PAMAR-200116 format. One record per atom (N, C-alpha, C, O): x, y, z; residue in one letter; atom name; residue number from 1; chain. Coordinates in steps of 0.1 Angstrom, whole numbers. Atoms other than C-alpha are relative to their C-alpha. Example, Ala and Ser with C-alpha at 12.3 -4.5 7.8 and 13.67 -1.06 7.14 Angstrom:
2
LUMDO / px / py / pz / residu / atome / num / chaine
LUMDO / 9 / -12 / 0 / A / N / 1 / A
LUMDO / 123 / -45 / 78 / A / CA / 1 / A
LUMDO / 9 / 12 / 0 / A / C / 1 / A
LUMDO / 19 / 12 / 7 / A / O / 1 / A
LUMDO / -9 / -11 / 0 / S / N / 2 / A
LUMDO / 137 / -11 / 71 / S / CA / 2 / A
LUMDO / -8 / 11 / 8 / S / C / 2 / A
LUMDO / -3 / 22 / 9 / S / O / 2 / A
END
This chain:
67
LUMDO / px / py / pz / residu / atome / num / chaine
LUMDO / -7 / -6 / -12 / M / N / 1 / A
LUMDO / -39 / 10 / -149 / M / CA / 1 / A
LUMDO / -9 / -2 / 12 / M / C / 1 / A
LUMDO / -21 / 1 / 12 / M / O / 1 / A
LUMDO / 7 / 2 / -12 / S / N / 2 / A
LUMDO / -49 / 1 / -114 / S / CA / 2 / A
LUMDO / -2 / 13 / 8 / S / C / 2 / A
LUMDO / 6 / 22 / 7 / S / O / 2 / A
LUMDO / 2 / -12 / -8 / K / N / 3 / A
LUMDO / -64 / 27 / -91 / K / CA / 3 / A
LUMDO / 10 / 1 / 11 / K / C / 3 / A
LUMDO / 11 / 12 / 17 / K / O / 3 / A
LUMDO / -10 / 0 / -10 / Y / N / 4 / A
LUMDO / -38 / 17 / -66 / Y / CA / 4 / A
LUMDO / 15 / 2 / -5 / Y / C / 4 / A
LUMDO / 24 / 2 / 3 / Y / O / 4 / A
LUMDO / -14 / -1 / 6 / E / N / 5 / A
LUMDO / -8 / 22 / -90 / E / CA / 5 / A
LUMDO / 8 / 11 / 6 / E / C / 5 / A
LUMDO / 20 / 9 / 8 / E / O / 5 / A
LUMDO / -8 / -10 / -7 / P / N / 6 / A
LUMDO / 2 / 55 / -74 / P / CA / 6 / A
LUMDO / 6 / -4 / 13 / P / C / 6 / A
LUMDO / 18 / 0 / 16 / P / O / 6 / A
LUMDO / -5 / 5 / -13 / L / N / 7 / A
LUMDO / 7 / 37 / -41 / L / CA / 7 / A
LUMDO / 11 / -9 / -3 / L / C / 7 / A
LUMDO / 22 / -9 / 4 / L / O / 7 / A
LUMDO / -10 / 10 / 4 / W / N / 8 / A
LUMDO / 27 / 9 / -57 / W / CA / 8 / A
LUMDO / 13 / 8 / -5 / W / C / 8 / A
LUMDO / 24 / 4 / -1 / W / O / 8 / A
LUMDO / -11 / -8 / 5 / K / N / 9 / A
LUMDO / 49 / 35 / -75 / K / CA / 9 / A
LUMDO / 7 / 7 / 12 / K / C / 9 / A
LUMDO / 20 / 8 / 12 / K / O / 9 / A
LUMDO / -6 / -7 / -12 / Y / N / 10 / A
LUMDO / 54 / 54 / -42 / Y / CA / 10 / A
LUMDO / 9 / -10 / 8 / Y / C / 10 / A
LUMDO / 20 / -6 / 11 / Y / O / 10 / A
LUMDO / -8 / 10 / -7 / L / N / 11 / A
LUMDO / 67 / 22 / -25 / L / CA / 11 / A
LUMDO / 13 / -2 / -8 / L / C / 11 / A
LUMDO / 24 / -2 / -2 / L / O / 11 / A
LUMDO / -11 / 3 / 8 / K / N / 12 / A
LUMDO / 90 / 14 / -54 / K / CA / 12 / A
LUMDO / 10 / 11 / 0 / K / C / 12 / A
LUMDO / 22 / 9 / 0 / K / O / 12 / A
LUMDO / -8 / -11 / 2 / E / N / 13 / A
LUMDO / 104 / 49 / -58 / E / CA / 13 / A
LUMDO / 8 / 3 / 13 / E / C / 13 / A
LUMDO / 19 / 8 / 13 / E / O / 13 / A
LUMDO / -6 / -3 / -12 / N / N / 14 / A
LUMDO / 112 / 53 / -21 / N / CA / 14 / A
LUMDO / 9 / -11 / 6 / N / C / 14 / A
LUMDO / 17 / -8 / 15 / N / O / 14 / A
LUMDO / -9 / 11 / -2 / K / N / 15 / A
LUMDO / 129 / 19 / -18 / K / CA / 15 / A
LUMDO / 3 / -3 / 15 / K / C / 15 / A
LUMDO / 14 / -7 / 18 / K / O / 15 / A
LUMDO / -2 / 4 / -13 / K / N / 16 / A
LUMDO / 125 / 13 / 19 / K / CA / 16 / A
LUMDO / -3 / -15 / 1 / K / C / 16 / A
LUMDO / -9 / -21 / -7 / K / O / 16 / A
LUMDO / 2 / 14 / -3 / E / N / 17 / A
LUMDO / 126 / -23 / 33 / E / CA / 17 / A
LUMDO / -14 / -3 / 5 / E / C / 17 / A
LUMDO / -20 / -12 / 1 / E / O / 17 / A
LUMDO / 13 / 2 / -7 / I / N / 18 / A
LUMDO / 95 / -19 / 54 / I / CA / 18 / A
LUMDO / -7 / 14 / 0 / I / C / 18 / A
LUMDO / -1 / 24 / 4 / I / O / 18 / A
LUMDO / 9 / -12 / -1 / Y / N / 19 / A
LUMDO / 67 / 7 / 52 / Y / CA / 19 / A
LUMDO / -11 / -3 / 10 / Y / C / 19 / A
LUMDO / -17 / -14 / 10 / Y / O / 19 / A
LUMDO / 12 / 0 / -8 / K / N / 20 / A
LUMDO / 41 / 13 / 79 / K / CA / 20 / A
LUMDO / -7 / 13 / -3 / K / C / 20 / A
LUMDO / -4 / 23 / 3 / K / O / 20 / A
LUMDO / 8 / -11 / 5 / L / N / 21 / A
LUMDO / 16 / 36 / 63 / L / CA / 21 / A
LUMDO / -14 / 0 / 7 / L / C / 21 / A
LUMDO / -21 / -10 / 7 / L / O / 21 / A
LUMDO / 14 / -1 / -5 / S / N / 22 / A
LUMDO / -15 / 49 / 80 / S / CA / 22 / A
LUMDO / -10 / 2 / -11 / S / C / 22 / A
LUMDO / -6 / 5 / -23 / S / O / 22 / A
LUMDO / 11 / -2 / 10 / Y / N / 23 / A
LUMDO / -48 / 50 / 62 / Y / CA / 23 / A
LUMDO / 1 / 15 / -6 / Y / C / 23 / A
LUMDO / -2 / 17 / -18 / Y / O / 23 / A
LUMDO / -1 / -14 / 4 / E / N / 24 / A
LUMDO / -44 / 88 / 61 / E / CA / 24 / A
LUMDO / 12 / 3 / -10 / E / C / 24 / A
LUMDO / 10 / 10 / -19 / E / O / 24 / A
LUMDO / -12 / -1 / 9 / E / N / 25 / A
LUMDO / -9 / 86 / 45 / E / CA / 25 / A
LUMDO / -3 / -6 / -14 / E / C / 25 / A
LUMDO / 0 / 0 / -24 / E / O / 25 / A
LUMDO / 4 / 7 / 13 / I / N / 26 / A
LUMDO / -23 / 62 / 19 / I / CA / 26 / A
LUMDO / -10 / 9 / -8 / I / C / 26 / A
LUMDO / -9 / 10 / -20 / I / O / 26 / A
LUMDO / 10 / -9 / 7 / K / N / 27 / A
LUMDO / -52 / 86 / 12 / K / CA / 27 / A
LUMDO / 7 / 12 / -6 / K / C / 27 / A
LUMDO / 3 / 16 / -17 / K / O / 27 / A
LUMDO / -7 / -12 / 6 / S / N / 28 / A
LUMDO / -28 / 115 / 6 / S / CA / 28 / A
LUMDO / 8 / -4 / -12 / S / C / 28 / A
LUMDO / 10 / 4 / -21 / S / O / 28 / A
LUMDO / -7 / 5 / 12 / I / N / 29 / A
LUMDO / -8 / 93 / -19 / I / CA / 29 / A
LUMDO / -10 / -2 / -11 / I / C / 29 / A
LUMDO / -7 / 1 / -23 / I / O / 29 / A
LUMDO / 10 / 5 / 10 / L / N / 30 / A
LUMDO / -39 / 80 / -37 / L / CA / 30 / A
LUMDO / -10 / 11 / -4 / L / C / 30 / A
LUMDO / -14 / 12 / -15 / L / O / 30 / A
LUMDO / 11 / -10 / 3 / G / N / 31 / A
LUMDO / -63 / 110 / -34 / G / CA / 31 / A
LUMDO / -14 / -5 / 4 / G / C / 31 / A
LUMDO / -24 / 1 / 2 / G / O / 31 / A
LUMDO / 13 / 5 / -4 / F / N / 32 / A
LUMDO / -90 / 87 / -20 / F / CA / 32 / A
LUMDO / 2 / -10 / 12 / F / C / 32 / A
LUMDO / 13 / -15 / 13 / F / O / 32 / A
LUMDO / 0 / 9 / -11 / D / N / 33 / A
LUMDO / -98 / 65 / 10 / D / CA / 33 / A
LUMDO / 1 / -15 / -6 / D / C / 33 / A
LUMDO / -5 / -18 / -16 / D / O / 33 / A
LUMDO / 0 / 14 / 5 / I / N / 34 / A
LUMDO / -89 / 28 / 6 / I / CA / 34 / A
LUMDO / -13 / -6 / 5 / I / C / 34 / A
LUMDO / -19 / -2 / 15 / I / O / 34 / A
LUMDO / 12 / 7 / -3 / D / N / 35 / A
LUMDO / -118 / 5 / 7 / D / CA / 35 / A
LUMDO / 2 / -15 / -1 / D / C / 35 / A
LUMDO / 13 / -20 / -2 / D / O / 35 / A
LUMDO / -1 / 14 / 0 / H / N / 36 / A
LUMDO / -126 / -32 / 7 / H / CA / 36 / A
LUMDO / 7 / -6 / -12 / H / C / 36 / A
LUMDO / 13 / -17 / -12 / H / O / 36 / A
LUMDO / -6 / 4 / 13 / S / N / 37 / A
LUMDO / -114 / -35 / -29 / S / CA / 37 / A
LUMDO / 15 / -1 / 1 / S / C / 37 / A
LUMDO / 22 / -8 / -7 / S / O / 37 / A
LUMDO / -15 / 0 / -2 / F / N / 38 / A
LUMDO / -78 / -30 / -16 / F / CA / 38 / A
LUMDO / 4 / -15 / 2 / F / C / 38 / A
LUMDO / 15 / -19 / -3 / F / O / 38 / A
LUMDO / -3 / 14 / -2 / L / N / 39 / A
LUMDO / -79 / -67 / -6 / L / CA / 39 / A
LUMDO / 2 / -8 / -13 / L / C / 39 / A
LUMDO / 10 / -17 / -14 / L / O / 39 / A
LUMDO / -1 / 5 / 13 / T / N / 40 / A
LUMDO / -83 / -76 / -42 / T / CA / 40 / A
LUMDO / 12 / 5 / -8 / T / C / 40 / A
LUMDO / 19 / -3 / -14 / T / O / 40 / A
LUMDO / -11 / -7 / 7 / Y / N / 41 / A
LUMDO / -57 / -52 / -55 / Y / CA / 41 / A
LUMDO / 14 / -2 / 6 / Y / C / 41 / A
LUMDO / 24 / 0 / 0 / Y / O / 41 / A
LUMDO / -13 / 1 / -7 / K / N / 42 / A
LUMDO / -30 / -59 / -29 / K / CA / 42 / A
LUMDO / 10 / -9 / -7 / K / C / 42 / A
LUMDO / 22 / -7 / -5 / K / O / 42 / A
LUMDO / -9 / 9 / 7 / K / N / 43 / A
LUMDO / -15 / -87 / -50 / K / CA / 43 / A
LUMDO / 9 / 8 / -11 / K / C / 43 / A
LUMDO / 19 / 3 / -14 / K / O / 43 / A
LUMDO / -7 / -8 / 10 / E / N / 44 / A
LUMDO / -4 / -60 / -75 / E / CA / 44 / A
LUMDO / 13 / 5 / 5 / E / C / 44 / A
LUMDO / 23 / 8 / -3 / E / O / 44 / A
LUMDO / -12 / -5 / -6 / A / N / 45 / A
LUMDO / 22 / -48 / -51 / A / CA / 45 / A
LUMDO / 13 / -8 / -3 / A / C / 45 / A
LUMDO / 24 / -3 / -4 / A / O / 45 / A
LUMDO / -11 / 9 / 4 / K / N / 46 / A
LUMDO / 44 / -78 / -60 / K / CA / 46 / A
LUMDO / 7 / 4 / -13 / K / C / 46 / A
LUMDO / 19 / 2 / -14 / K / O / 46 / A
LUMDO / -6 / -4 / 13 / E / N / 47 / A
LUMDO / 49 / -64 / -95 / E / CA / 47 / A
LUMDO / 9 / 12 / 2 / E / C / 47 / A
LUMDO / 18 / 15 / -6 / E / O / 47 / A
LUMDO / -9 / -12 / -3 / Y / N / 48 / A
LUMDO / 66 / -34 / -78 / Y / CA / 48 / A
LUMDO / 10 / -4 / 11 / Y / C / 48 / A
LUMDO / 17 / 5 / 16 / Y / O / 48 / A
LUMDO / -11 / 5 / -10 / G / N / 49 / A
LUMDO / 88 / -55 / -54 / G / CA / 49 / A
LUMDO / -5 / 0 / 14 / G / C / 49 / A
LUMDO / 4 / -1 / 23 / G / O / 49 / A
LUMDO / 4 / 0 / -14 / Y / N / 50 / A
LUMDO / 66 / -54 / -23 / Y / CA / 50 / A
LUMDO / -12 / -9 / 2 / Y / C / 50 / A
LUMDO / -19 / -13 / -8 / Y / O / 50 / A
LUMDO / 12 / 8 / -4 / E / N / 51 / A
LUMDO / 40 / -75 / -5 / E / CA / 51 / A
LUMDO / -7 / 7 / 11 / E / C / 51 / A
LUMDO / 0 / 14 / 20 / E / O / 51 / A
LUMDO / 7 / -5 / -11 / V / N / 52 / A
LUMDO / 13 / -64 / 18 / V / CA / 52 / A
LUMDO / 1 / -9 / 12 / V / C / 52 / A
LUMDO / -2 / -21 / 11 / V / O / 52 / A
LUMDO / -1 / 8 / -12 / G / N / 53 / A
LUMDO / 20 / -75 / 53 / G / CA / 53 / A
LUMDO / -12 / 1 / 9 / G / C / 53 / A
LUMDO / -23 / -3 / 4 / G / O / 53 / A
LUMDO / 12 / -1 / -10 / K / N / 54 / A
LUMDO / -2 / -68 / 83 / K / CA / 54 / A
LUMDO / -9 / 12 / -4 / K / C / 54 / A
LUMDO / -4 / 23 / -7 / K / O / 54 / A
LUMDO / 10 / -11 / 2 / I / N / 55 / A
LUMDO / -34 / -48 / 78 / I / CA / 55 / A
LUMDO / -7 / 1 / 14 / I / C / 55 / A
LUMDO / -14 / -8 / 18 / I / O / 55 / A
LUMDO / 6 / -2 / -13 / S / N / 56 / A
LUMDO / -44 / -34 / 112 / S / CA / 56 / A
LUMDO / -12 / 10 / -1 / S / C / 56 / A
LUMDO / -11 / 22 / -3 / S / O / 56 / A
LUMDO / 12 / -8 / 0 / M / N / 57 / A
LUMDO / -80 / -22 / 112 / M / CA / 57 / A
LUMDO / -1 / 8 / 13 / M / C / 57 / A
LUMDO / -6 / 20 / 12 / M / O / 57 / A
LUMDO / 1 / -8 / -12 / K / N / 58 / A
LUMDO / -77 / -11 / 148 / K / CA / 58 / A
LUMDO / 9 / 12 / 0 / K / C / 58 / A
LUMDO / 5 / 23 / 3 / K / O / 58 / A
LUMDO / -10 / -11 / 0 / E / N / 59 / A
LUMDO / -45 / 10 / 144 / E / CA / 59 / A
LUMDO / -1 / 8 / -13 / E / C / 59 / A
LUMDO / 5 / 19 / -14 / E / O / 59 / A
LUMDO / 2 / -6 / 13 / K / N / 60 / A
LUMDO / -55 / 19 / 108 / K / CA / 60 / A
LUMDO / 14 / 2 / -7 / K / C / 60 / A
LUMDO / 17 / 13 / -12 / K / O / 60 / A
LUMDO / -13 / 0 / 6 / I / N / 61 / A
LUMDO / -20 / 10 / 95 / I / CA / 61 / A
LUMDO / 1 / -12 / -9 / I / C / 61 / A
LUMDO / -4 / -23 / -5 / I / O / 61 / A
LUMDO / -3 / 11 / 9 / I / N / 62 / A
LUMDO / -9 / -12 / 66 / I / CA / 62 / A
LUMDO / 15 / -1 / -1 / I / C / 62 / A
LUMDO / 22 / 9 / -3 / I / O / 62 / A
LUMDO / -14 / 2 / 1 / T / N / 63 / A
LUMDO / 26 / -27 / 66 / T / CA / 63 / A
LUMDO / 3 / -6 / -14 / T / C / 63 / A
LUMDO / -4 / -15 / -18 / T / O / 63 / A
LUMDO / -5 / 5 / 13 / F / N / 64 / A
LUMDO / 44 / -33 / 32 / F / CA / 64 / A
LUMDO / 14 / -4 / 2 / F / C / 64 / A
LUMDO / 22 / 3 / 8 / F / O / 64 / A
LUMDO / -13 / 5 / -1 / N / N / 65 / A
LUMDO / 75 / -54 / 30 / N / CA / 65 / A
LUMDO / 6 / -2 / -14 / N / C / 65 / A
LUMDO / 0 / -7 / -23 / N / O / 65 / A
LUMDO / -7 / 2 / 12 / K / N / 66 / A
LUMDO / 101 / -54 / 3 / K / CA / 66 / A
LUMDO / 3 / -15 / -2 / K / C / 66 / A
LUMDO / 6 / -22 / 8 / K / O / 66 / A
LUMDO / -3 / 14 / 3 / I / N / 67 / A
LUMDO / 105 / -88 / -14 / I / CA / 67 / A
LUMDO / 14 / -2 / -5 / I / C / 67 / A
LUMDO / 18 / -13 / -7 / I / O / 67 / A
END
């Protein structure tokens, strides 16, 4: 089980076309801050029907798109 699985399940269960989640929202879903390892794990989102779109370091927002 991936440490990011709760985030992927959240995306899948809520079934939106596009998510724009702040780092704080992601922290509340996961229970921890995202870190550089997210870049390695982001490919797992495809297994749940989503892909990671834009990652804004400045705005601290990550966009997820339904595939």
